[in-house]
MIGU-151407 format. One record per residue (C-alpha): residue in three letters; y, x, z. Coordinates in nm, 4 decimals. Layout:
% residues N
<rec aa="Ala" Y="Y" X="X" Z="Z"/>
...
END
This chain:
% residues 198
<rec aa="Met" Y="15.0656" X="-1.5742" Z="-11.3724"/>
<rec aa="Ser" Y="15.0715" X="-1.9312" Z="-11.2242"/>
<rec aa="Asp" Y="14.7808" X="-2.1486" Z="-11.2291"/>
<rec aa="Phe" Y="14.9451" X="-2.3670" Z="-11.4904"/>
<rec aa="Ser" Y="15.0067" X="-2.0811" Z="-11.7485"/>
<rec aa="Arg" Y="14.6477" X="-1.9803" Z="-11.6834"/>
<rec aa="Arg" Y="14.5093" X="-2.3050" Z="-11.7737"/>
<rec aa="Asp" Y="14.7394" X="-2.3278" Z="-12.0799"/>
<rec aa="Leu" Y="14.6205" X="-1.9754" Z="-12.1966"/>
<rec aa="Leu" Y="14.2580" X="-2.0708" Z="-12.1749"/>
<rec aa="Arg" Y="14.2907" X="-2.4059" Z="-12.3418"/>
<rec aa="Asn" Y="14.4983" X="-2.2041" Z="-12.6272"/>
<rec aa="Val" Y="14.2100" X="-1.9343" Z="-12.6551"/>
<rec aa="Ala" Y="13.9523" X="-2.1968" Z="-12.6447"/>
<rec aa="Leu" Y="14.1231" X="-2.4057" Z="-12.9216"/>
<rec aa="Ser" Y="14.1619" X="-2.0827" Z="-13.1369"/>
<rec aa="Ala" Y="13.8054" X="-2.0282" Z="-13.0974"/>
<rec aa="Thr" Y="13.7293" X="-2.3902" Z="-13.1882"/>
<rec aa="Leu" Y="13.9524" X="-2.3758" Z="-13.5042"/>
<rec aa="Gly" Y="13.7642" X="-2.0698" Z="-13.6115"/>
<rec aa="Leu" Y="14.0894" X="-1.8593" Z="-13.5948"/>
<rec aa="Thr" Y="14.1095" X="-1.5002" Z="-13.5002"/>
<rec aa="Leu" Y="14.1460" X="-1.4645" Z="-13.1072"/>
<rec aa="Asp" Y="14.4770" X="-1.2967" Z="-13.0207"/>
<rec aa="Ala" Y="14.3804" X="-0.9511" Z="-12.8367"/>
<rec aa="Gln" Y="14.6319" X="-1.0015" Z="-12.5814"/>
<rec aa="Gln" Y="14.5100" X="-1.3486" Z="-12.4824"/>
<rec aa="Ala" Y="14.1342" X="-1.2396" Z="-12.5009"/>
<rec aa="Glu" Y="14.2331" X="-0.9678" Z="-12.2704"/>
<rec aa="His" Y="14.3798" X="-1.2090" Z="-11.9901"/>
<rec aa="Val" Y="14.0581" X="-1.4205" Z="-12.0363"/>
<rec aa="His" Y="13.8615" X="-1.1117" Z="-11.9477"/>
<rec aa="Gln" Y="14.1166" X="-1.0501" Z="-11.6605"/>
<rec aa="Met" Y="14.0749" X="-1.4022" Z="-11.5291"/>
<rec aa="Ala" Y="13.6786" X="-1.3368" Z="-11.5271"/>
<rec aa="Ala" Y="13.7305" X="-1.0188" Z="-11.3364"/>
<rec aa="Glu" Y="13.9378" X="-1.1970" Z="-11.0906"/>
<rec aa="Glu" Y="13.6939" X="-1.4738" Z="-11.0193"/>
<rec aa="Lys" Y="13.4280" X="-1.2035" Z="-10.9614"/>
<rec aa="Gln" Y="13.6622" X="-1.0573" Z="-10.7044"/>
<rec aa="Thr" Y="13.6880" X="-1.3710" Z="-10.5154"/>
<rec aa="Thr" Y="13.3259" X="-1.4215" Z="-10.5089"/>
<rec aa="Gly" Y="13.1959" X="-1.1157" Z="-10.3808"/>
<rec aa="Gly" Y="13.1323" X="-0.9487" Z="-10.7372"/>
<rec aa="Val" Y="12.9293" X="-1.2206" Z="-10.8785"/>
<rec aa="Tyr" Y="13.0818" X="-1.4769" Z="-11.1295"/>
<rec aa="Lys" Y="13.0069" X="-1.8428" Z="-11.0603"/>
<rec aa="Pro" Y="12.9738" X="-2.0199" Z="-11.3750"/>
<rec aa="Lys" Y="13.2213" X="-2.3149" Z="-11.4310"/>
<rec aa="Val" Y="13.0457" X="-2.5105" Z="-11.7010"/>
<rec aa="Phe" Y="12.6849" X="-2.4165" Z="-11.7100"/>
<rec aa="Asn" Y="12.3970" X="-2.4920" Z="-11.4529"/>
<rec aa="Ser" Y="12.1786" X="-2.2162" Z="-11.3226"/>
<rec aa="His" Y="11.9193" X="-2.2572" Z="-11.6260"/>
<rec aa="Glu" Y="12.1768" X="-2.2743" Z="-11.8817"/>
<rec aa="Trp" Y="12.3702" X="-1.9722" Z="-11.7223"/>
<rec aa="Ala" Y="12.0516" X="-1.7740" Z="-11.7439"/>
<rec aa="Thr" Y="11.9955" X="-1.8678" Z="-12.0907"/>
<rec aa="Leu" Y="12.3531" X="-1.7759" Z="-12.1986"/>
<rec aa="Arg" Y="12.3225" X="-1.4307" Z="-12.0451"/>
<rec aa="Arg" Y="11.9714" X="-1.3949" Z="-12.2315"/>
<rec aa="Leu" Y="12.1300" X="-1.4857" Z="-12.5673"/>
<rec aa="Cys" Y="12.4362" X="-1.2551" Z="-12.5162"/>
<rec aa="Asp" Y="12.2033" X="-0.9768" Z="-12.4286"/>
<rec aa="Leu" Y="12.0157" X="-1.0310" Z="-12.7395"/>
<rec aa="Ile" Y="12.3109" X="-1.0668" Z="-12.9399"/>
<rec aa="Phe" Y="12.4661" X="-0.7311" Z="-12.8003"/>
<rec aa="Pro" Y="12.2061" X="-0.5431" Z="-12.6142"/>
<rec aa="Ala" Y="12.3054" X="-0.2047" Z="-12.4317"/>
<rec aa="Asp" Y="12.1396" X="0.1109" Z="-12.5811"/>
<rec aa="Glu" Y="12.1509" X="0.4518" Z="-12.5024"/>
<rec aa="His" Y="12.4988" X="0.4859" Z="-12.6675"/>
<rec aa="Ser" Y="12.6895" X="0.1987" Z="-12.5325"/>
<rec aa="Lys" Y="12.7133" X="-0.0959" Z="-12.2940"/>
<rec aa="Gly" Y="12.5963" X="-0.4586" Z="-12.4078"/>
<rec aa="Ala" Y="12.7589" X="-0.7992" Z="-12.3950"/>
<rec aa="Leu" Y="12.6574" X="-0.8391" Z="-12.0226"/>
<rec aa="Asp" Y="12.8481" X="-0.5446" Z="-11.9369"/>
<rec aa="Ala" Y="13.1405" X="-0.6675" Z="-12.1443"/>
<rec aa="Gly" Y="13.1497" X="-0.9733" Z="-11.9549"/>
<rec aa="Ala" Y="13.0682" X="-1.2078" Z="-12.2811"/>
<rec aa="Pro" Y="12.8979" X="-1.4823" Z="-12.0647"/>
<rec aa="Glu" Y="13.1827" X="-1.5184" Z="-11.8337"/>
<rec aa="Phe" Y="13.4390" X="-1.4971" Z="-12.1134"/>
<rec aa="Ile" Y="13.2626" X="-1.7902" Z="-12.3106"/>
<rec aa="Asp" Y="13.2133" X="-2.0051" Z="-11.9700"/>
<rec aa="Leu" Y="13.5935" X="-1.9641" Z="-11.8963"/>
<rec aa="Leu" Y="13.6761" X="-2.0815" Z="-12.2329"/>
<rec aa="Ala" Y="13.4149" X="-2.3810" Z="-12.2344"/>
<rec aa="Ser" Y="13.5698" X="-2.4850" Z="-11.9051"/>
<rec aa="His" Y="13.8676" X="-2.5625" Z="-12.0984"/>
<rec aa="Asn" Y="13.7278" X="-2.7033" Z="-12.3953"/>
<rec aa="Asp" Y="13.4840" X="-2.9924" Z="-12.4085"/>
<rec aa="Glu" Y="13.3897" X="-2.9055" Z="-12.7839"/>
<rec aa="Ile" Y="13.2796" X="-2.5577" Z="-12.6705"/>
<rec aa="Ser" Y="13.1130" X="-2.6778" Z="-12.3605"/>
<rec aa="Ala" Y="12.9129" X="-2.9343" Z="-12.5573"/>
<rec aa="Leu" Y="12.8069" X="-2.6888" Z="-12.8423"/>
<rec aa="Tyr" Y="12.6697" X="-2.4468" Z="-12.5921"/>
<rec aa="Thr" Y="12.4895" X="-2.7074" Z="-12.3717"/>
<rec aa="Gly" Y="12.3771" X="-2.8623" Z="-12.6720"/>
<rec aa="Gly" Y="12.2603" X="-2.5236" Z="-12.8263"/>
<rec aa="Ile" Y="12.0809" X="-2.4196" Z="-12.5312"/>
<rec aa="Met" Y="11.8753" X="-2.7474" Z="-12.5118"/>
<rec aa="Trp" Y="11.8032" X="-2.6944" Z="-12.8873"/>
<rec aa="Leu" Y="11.6537" X="-2.3172" Z="-12.8040"/>
<rec aa="Asp" Y="11.4604" X="-2.4673" Z="-12.5141"/>
<rec aa="His" Y="11.3095" X="-2.7333" Z="-12.7383"/>
<rec aa="Ala" Y="11.2529" X="-2.5211" Z="-13.0300"/>
<rec aa="Ile" Y="11.0538" X="-2.2569" Z="-12.8275"/>
<rec aa="Glu" Y="10.8771" X="-2.4980" Z="-12.6091"/>
<rec aa="Arg" Y="10.7349" X="-2.6710" Z="-12.9054"/>
<rec aa="His" Y="10.5508" X="-2.3463" Z="-13.0214"/>
<rec aa="His" Y="10.5101" X="-2.1542" Z="-12.6831"/>
<rec aa="Gly" Y="10.5409" X="-2.4107" Z="-12.4154"/>
<rec aa="Val" Y="10.8034" X="-2.2504" Z="-12.1929"/>
<rec aa="Ala" Y="11.1911" X="-2.2700" Z="-12.1923"/>
<rec aa="Phe" Y="11.3959" X="-1.9898" Z="-12.4109"/>
<rec aa="Val" Y="11.4724" X="-1.7801" Z="-12.1115"/>
<rec aa="Asp" Y="11.1050" X="-1.7772" Z="-11.9908"/>
<rec aa="Ala" Y="10.9586" X="-1.6951" Z="-12.3236"/>
<rec aa="Lys" Y="10.8487" X="-1.3470" Z="-12.4182"/>
<rec aa="Pro" Y="11.1028" X="-1.0943" Z="-12.5613"/>
<rec aa="Glu" Y="10.9376" X="-1.1241" Z="-12.8955"/>
<rec aa="Gln" Y="10.9198" X="-1.4962" Z="-12.9083"/>
<rec aa="Gln" Y="11.2766" X="-1.5305" Z="-12.8090"/>
<rec aa="Thr" Y="11.3773" X="-1.2700" Z="-13.1046"/>
<rec aa="Ala" Y="11.1141" X="-1.4379" Z="-13.3497"/>
<rec aa="Leu" Y="11.3197" X="-1.7740" Z="-13.2960"/>
<rec aa="Leu" Y="11.6546" X="-1.5943" Z="-13.3509"/>
<rec aa="Asp" Y="11.5613" X="-1.4437" Z="-13.6523"/>
<rec aa="Ile" Y="11.5013" X="-1.7712" Z="-13.8076"/>
<rec aa="Ile" Y="11.8324" X="-1.9181" Z="-13.6970"/>
<rec aa="Ala" Y="12.0156" X="-1.6058" Z="-13.7799"/>
<rec aa="Tyr" Y="12.0309" X="-1.6859" Z="-14.1562"/>
<rec aa="Arg" Y="12.1632" X="-1.9714" Z="-14.3326"/>
<rec aa="Lys" Y="11.8740" X="-1.9493" Z="-14.6043"/>
<rec aa="Asn" Y="11.6383" X="-2.0553" Z="-14.3331"/>
<rec aa="Ser" Y="11.8224" X="-2.3876" Z="-14.3076"/>
<rec aa="Thr" Y="11.6119" X="-2.6940" Z="-14.2869"/>
<rec aa="Pro" Y="11.6686" X="-3.0373" Z="-14.0918"/>
<rec aa="Glu" Y="11.4899" X="-2.8989" Z="-13.8113"/>
<rec aa="Thr" Y="11.6549" X="-2.5548" Z="-13.7847"/>
<rec aa="Glu" Y="12.0405" X="-2.6781" Z="-13.8967"/>
<rec aa="Ala" Y="12.1442" X="-2.7392" Z="-13.5480"/>
<rec aa="Gly" Y="12.0209" X="-2.3938" Z="-13.4044"/>
<rec aa="Ile" Y="12.1722" X="-2.2182" Z="-13.7016"/>
<rec aa="Arg" Y="12.5239" X="-2.3857" Z="-13.6523"/>
<rec aa="Phe" Y="12.4968" X="-2.3133" Z="-13.2593"/>
<rec aa="Phe" Y="12.3853" X="-1.9327" Z="-13.2998"/>
<rec aa="Glu" Y="12.6832" X="-1.8760" Z="-13.5811"/>
<rec aa="Trp" Y="12.9147" X="-1.9706" Z="-13.2800"/>
<rec aa="Ala" Y="12.7111" X="-1.7764" Z="-13.0175"/>
<rec aa="Arg" Y="12.7280" X="-1.4535" Z="-13.2265"/>
<rec aa="Lys" Y="13.1030" X="-1.5034" Z="-13.3188"/>
<rec aa="Met" Y="13.1973" X="-1.5602" Z="-12.9643"/>
<rec aa="Thr" Y="12.9807" X="-1.2932" Z="-12.8076"/>
<rec aa="Ala" Y="13.1363" X="-1.0380" Z="-13.0587"/>
<rec aa="Asp" Y="13.4855" X="-1.1709" Z="-12.9753"/>
<rec aa="Ala" Y="13.4203" X="-1.1130" Z="-12.6246"/>
<rec aa="Tyr" Y="13.2368" X="-0.7816" Z="-12.6428"/>
<rec aa="Tyr" Y="13.5216" X="-0.6345" Z="-12.8882"/>
<rec aa="Thr" Y="13.8108" X="-0.7432" Z="-12.6807"/>
<rec aa="Ser" Y="13.6764" X="-0.6174" Z="-12.3648"/>
<rec aa="Lys" Y="13.7002" X="-0.2485" Z="-12.2231"/>
<rec aa="Val" Y="13.3454" X="-0.1821" Z="-12.3140"/>
<rec aa="Gly" Y="13.3862" X="-0.3010" Z="-12.6664"/>
<rec aa="Ile" Y="13.7093" X="-0.1182" Z="-12.7219"/>
<rec aa="Ala" Y="13.5393" X="0.1918" Z="-12.5840"/>
<rec aa="Asp" Y="13.2325" X="0.1288" Z="-12.8060"/>
<rec aa="Leu" Y="13.4691" X="0.1482" Z="-13.1198"/>
<rec aa="Gly" Y="13.6374" X="0.4687" Z="-13.0322"/>
<rec aa="Tyr" Y="13.9775" X="0.3162" Z="-13.0296"/>
<rec aa="Met" Y="14.2288" X="0.5695" Z="-12.8692"/>
<rec aa="Gly" Y="14.5369" X="0.3244" Z="-12.8848"/>
<rec aa="Asn" Y="14.8691" X="0.4181" Z="-13.0443"/>
<rec aa="Lys" Y="14.8575" X="0.7959" Z="-12.9848"/>
<rec aa="Gly" Y="15.0448" X="1.0515" Z="-13.1714"/>
<rec aa="Met" Y="14.8262" X="1.3175" Z="-13.3245"/>
<rec aa="Ala" Y="14.9051" X="1.6750" Z="-13.3963"/>
<rec aa="Lys" Y="14.6530" X="1.7049" Z="-13.6716"/>
<rec aa="Phe" Y="14.4361" X="1.4369" Z="-13.8584"/>
<rec aa="Gln" Y="14.1281" X="1.5597" Z="-14.0147"/>
<rec aa="Val" Y="13.9164" X="1.3524" Z="-14.2375"/>
<rec aa="Pro" Y="13.5306" X="1.3835" Z="-14.1190"/>
<rec aa="Glu" Y="13.3381" X="1.5922" Z="-14.3391"/>
<rec aa="Ala" Y="13.0892" X="1.3080" Z="-14.3915"/>
<rec aa="Ala" Y="13.3349" X="1.0935" Z="-14.5260"/>
<rec aa="Val" Y="13.4677" X="1.3448" Z="-14.7679"/>
<rec aa="Gln" Y="13.1223" X="1.4171" Z="-14.8942"/>
<rec aa="Tyr" Y="13.0458" X="1.0463" Z="-14.9389"/>
<rec aa="Ala" Y="13.3882" X="0.9939" Z="-15.1392"/>
<rec aa="Leu" Y="13.3084" X="1.2918" Z="-15.3567"/>
<rec aa="Lys" Y="12.9565" X="1.1685" Z="-15.4392"/>
<rec aa="Arg" Y="13.0804" X="0.8261" Z="-15.5180"/>
<rec aa="Ser" Y="13.3562" X="0.9463" Z="-15.7192"/>
<rec aa="Gly" Y="13.1361" X="1.1342" Z="-15.9580"/>
<rec aa="Leu" Y="13.3436" X="1.4367" Z="-15.9338"/>
END
């Protein structure tokens, strides 16, 4: 893929995200591949294109809080969500401004109560703030910008996660494969019977 077509691809995917359109899986896969190639050329460490070191650390922490790794599956950091967001932001000024402004909002909101930047706050302080801005019902003039930002951050982190190899594996997607026999899981059968009244 030439540099020009890569640039066009990133612009198109970023524009789709900005317009709230569903990301094309094939285009998203290309963004993940570009991030992987970037890591290979820099010794395995991704160098952000848009974010300074503080913003990058904050974005990484935010993505990790949105999709943390657990005993069953890997998280947003393993899926490359921060890299995915940075690549798209590097080709769309609106996304870039949304994230840099949102990170500033997070820092300001937590500094007012705890005197530290978001990334330096205790985990329980971080999640307490996110619990407030996670719901529209908590909207006030003070929280509105944070709520709008967090909606975007969750959506783009989810897009990045579920279009990555890690997210696809977490879903258990096997691809377009033939099966000799399909069996409905017993739990699904019992649930359907219970709901049907039979």
